[in-house]
C-alpha positions, 0 to 999 in steps of 0.5 A, a space after each residue: 526347537 529342541 533337537 533331542 525332541 525333533 529327533 524323537 519326532 522324526 524317528 517316531 514317524 520313521 518307525 510308524 513308516 516302517 511298521 506300515 511298510 510291513 503292513 503294506 507288504 502283508 497286504 500286498 502279498 495276501 491280495 496278489 501273492 507272488 506271481 505275475 501281478 506282483 512281478 509286473 508291478 515291482 518291475 514298474 515301480 523299480 525305476 521311478 523309485 530308484 530315481 526318487 532315491 537318487 535324485 529327489 531324497 539324495 543328491 537334490 536335498 544334499 545340494 539344496 538345503 546348504 545353499 537355502 541355509 546360506 541364503 536364509 542367513 546372509 540374504 534378505 527374505 525376498 532373495 531367499 523366496 526368489 531362490 526357492 521360486 527359481 529352484 521350484 520353476 527349474 525343477 518342475 520343468 526338468 521333472 516334467 520333461 523326465 516324466 513325459 520321456 519316461 512315459 513315452 519311452 515305457 516300452 524301452 525302459 521296461 525292455 532294458 529293466 526286464 528284458 525277459 518280459 518281452 517274450 510274453 506280449 501280455 506281461 510286457 504290455 501290462 508292465 508298460 501300462 503300470 510303468 506309465 501310471 507310476 512314472 509321475 511319482 518321480 515328479 511328485 516326490 522331487 517336489 516333496 523333497 523340495 518342500 521338505 528341504 524348506 520345512 526342515 530348514 525352518 525347523 518344521 521336521 514333524 510333517 516331512 517325516 510324516 509324509 512317507 506314511 501317506 504312501 503306505 496308507 494309500 497303498 494299504 487302502 487301495 489294495 484292501 478296498 479298491 482292487 475289485 474296481 480295476 481290471 486287472 486288479 494289479 492296476 490298483 497298485 500303480 494308481 496307489 503310487 500315483 495318488 500317494 505321490 500326489 497326497 504327499 505333495 499336497 500335504 506340504 502346501 499348508 505348512 509352506 503357506 504358513 512360513 510364507 515360503 510356498 514356491 511360485 514356479 513359472 515357465 521362465 527357465 531362462 531367469 531360473 537358470 541365470 540365478 547364481 544360487 540355482 547354478 551352485 545348486 546344480 554344480 553340487 548335485 553332480 558329485 552328490 549323485 555319484 555319492 548316492 549312487 555308490 550305495 545303490 551300486 554296492 547293493 547291486 554288486 553284492 546281489 550279483 555275488 550272492 546269486 553265485 552262492 547257495 540258494 537262498 543267500 539273496 533272501 537271507 541277506 534281504 531279511 537281514 537287511 530289513 531288520 538292520 534298516 530299522 535302527 539305521 532309518 530311526 537314528 541315522 536317517 533322522 539325525 542326518 535330517 535334523 543336523 543338516 539345516 542347523 549345520 548349514 546356518 552355522 556355516 553361513 553365519 561363520 560360527 565355527 564353534 557352534 558348528 563343531 559343538 553340534 557335530 559333537 553332540 550328534 556323535 555323542 547321541 549316535 553312539 549313545 543310541 546306535 552302539 547298544 542297538 548294534 550289540 542288541 541286534 547281534 544278541 537277539 538275531 535269532 529271537 528277532 528273526 524267528 518271531 518275525 519270519 519263522 512261518 510257513 516255508 521259512 525253515 529253521 535253517 533259514 533262521 540260522 543263516 539269516 542270523 549269520 547275516 544279520 550278526 555280520 551286519 550288526 558289526 558295522 551298524 554303528 559305522 553305517 549311522 555315524 556316516 549319516 552324521 558325519 557326512 553332513 558335516 561336509 555337505 553343510 559346507 557345500 563340500 560334496 566332493 570329499 565324502 564322495 571320494 570317501 564313498 568311492 574308496 569304501 566301495 572299492 574296499 567293499 569288493 576287495 573284502 567281498 572277495 576275501 570273505 565270500 570263500 569262507 563266510 559265504 553270504 555272511 561275508 558279504 554282509 560283513 563287508 559292507 559293515 566293515 566298509 561303513 566303518 571305514 567310511 566313518 573313520 575316514 570322514 571323521 579324519 577328514 573333519 579333524 584334518 580340516 579343523 571342522 570338528 574339535 571333540 569337546 572335553 569328556 569323551 573318555 569318561 563318556 565311552 567308558 560309561 557306554 561300555 559299562 551300560 552295554 555290558 550290563 545290557 548284553 548280560 541281561 539280554 543273554 540270560 533273558 533270552 535263553 537258548 536259541 533253539 528254544 525260540 524255534 520250539 516256541 509257539 508264535 504267540 509265546 515268541 511274541 510275548 517273550 520278545 515283548 518283555 525281553 527288549 524292554 528289559 535290555 533297554 531298562 538295563 541299559 539306561 538304568 545303568 546310565 542313570 546310576 553313572 550320572 547321565 541325565 536326559 537334560 545333558 543332551 538337550 540342544 536347540 536348533 540353529 536359528 
């Protein structure tokens, strides 16, 4: 498979999911508003969703895919299938136990996560009910992560990338059409989580059957745990879990800092983060997804030259797309924020305060995406400890910069700290790969970067002059802002890629096949 085409596929599916996520939020807000019902649901969904991010899509995938790649390259098909069966068996049993405990202990979990709800009996009991309905989501999504890891290792990227779309579609459909049949209506959102998770798992089955790798779980946990491959995956998951937790801790600490600032600071950071997540998810997550399986196979086959070349390709593609995205995000901060959020109670001051946060975030956007490319360079070699150690250093640096910046930059200082820490993280990962002789830059980097700078300068000028004044965006009607932005963004993209074309860049230069 052409990795450039795979990147376009995964990015396209991610974009679709993000757009539907905005639609989902709009539908939920329209149907339930912002009150008791949504408070209860968001609290109930928080814990299983957090566990999904930490275990299923984070630590497990980082530990499982490299070992699976090794088995596929060095072992027989029967050995690979046995590993998958044993992992599925042990994972299913552990998840069933966690789900059962979560359902049984729902009152305790709700009290810990939202102690203020305990004062209102009805509110507390409703939250417990919704928590019990949503908790099996972690069971479904962990098995989805297992299925996605298998399919990605066989270069079947499209279906795992499409899968999150199903949850958003389920939310939208249930909220629009099924809410009147539930009492209270907010129960429909909890059942949407349950059904959405089940659908995401079910859609994987035909694809797994097609490659003859559909897991066959059993209740024999002793045989599963006795498998050396399973034990190695479990050993890798420990440090991987710490690494995944670092980002969650960083967000939590920043929210705590922001809570002491001017009212609105938490919201300004939230809206800026939503905009930053678009390029971060489209590029960083997508590239990391398609790189890890191929890197794992190159490592397993001891093809160090192709391993280094693939990393080099990933870094060039990242800079080619992420650097202009970062610049555009900084320049178009006000047009984007005004078009998307400048309605109702969202004031002009909110626009400019959110702009400050988004501009600060944009400083580190390229670094943030580079981390998602460089870290798989270690994960694929089953080295989880190094990126985790670097992540802990970055977390410490973030908090030091928070203290240094918050006094004079306020909420923007918190955003800048995250951005600069991401750049530090990327730099340390890069140095680690070089020092361990894992990565050797290919020739031509100097002229490559120079051409990017020229193209970005042309793009920046086109966006700056095409944008007009920032205040004019606050005076336009919504329709006019939308139309202006609809031609401004393509103008910048055209200026950038046309300049690259004139400088000798061709799409064929970035074609690369996945490792087989």
